[in-house]
C-alpha positions, 0 to 999 in steps of 0.5 A: 562623795566629791568629785574632783577634775585633775586638771586646770584645764578650762575646756574640761572645766567647761564641759562638766559644768555645762551638765550640772556636775558639782566638782572642785579643781586640783590641777596635776602638776605631774610631769606629761612623760610616760614610756608608752609607745601607742596613742591609747596607751599614752593617754591612758597612762598620762590621765592615770598619773594626773588623777594619781598625783591628785589622789596622793593629796587626799584621802576620804570619800573622793572621785578623782577625774584624771584626762590626757588628750594627744593627736596622732597622724602619720604614726607620729603623737603630737602633744602640745607644741613648745612654740610657734614653728612647732605649731606651724610644723604640726598643722602644716602636718594635719592640713589637708587631711584626717588625723586622729585625737585620743583622750584618756580618762581615768577615774580613781575612788578613794573610798572603794580604791578603785581606778578605771582607765579607758580612752576615747579616739575620734576622727577629724579632717582638717582643711587644706591649709595655706601657709597663710592660713596657718600663720594667721591661726597661730597669730590668734594664740589658740595653739598654745597648750593644744594637743596638735595646736588647734582648739576645735571649740575656737577658731580650730572650728575655721580649719575644721572640715568634718570629724567621726566620733565624739566632739567633746573627745577633740575639745578635751573630754569625752563627757559620753565616755566619762558618763558611761564610766562613773554610771557602770563602775562607780554608780554615778549618775549624771542623768 
């Protein structure tokens, strides 16, 4: 069986590589649009769309992993910022408070004709940020292509005060949840 990551995200790739998983990468080119409104349903739907997009191109004994991450605050889902102004507004909204990070994970087995969709949620508290701190953070360029406009594993570690839940979920791939899915549903054991 060959494992395929349906994502071009270097962060997701690094997480899988860090635990010795042999996999190939086929980035999903699907538009990240959904009719779902609740954050957990949004990320599960988008992770499924990404994994399905790649699955349609393959045949044989493949296990495809798709993932999608959003930030949720005040009943609003924050995806990736469109520009610096959008990033500023997102970080301003997150400043000095808790928010939730949701990542949906979909695993598709072509051989078994089986699809499993789950999600993970982590609470994150961002320090109170001055406008100057937000501008300085944005100038680092780390906000680009990041849900909620920050990356906890980079300079974002300087603005995150605390988390409650899975750190890797905030990075973009809840590896413990993925391990549980793979072992429970597909008899694939990473340990």
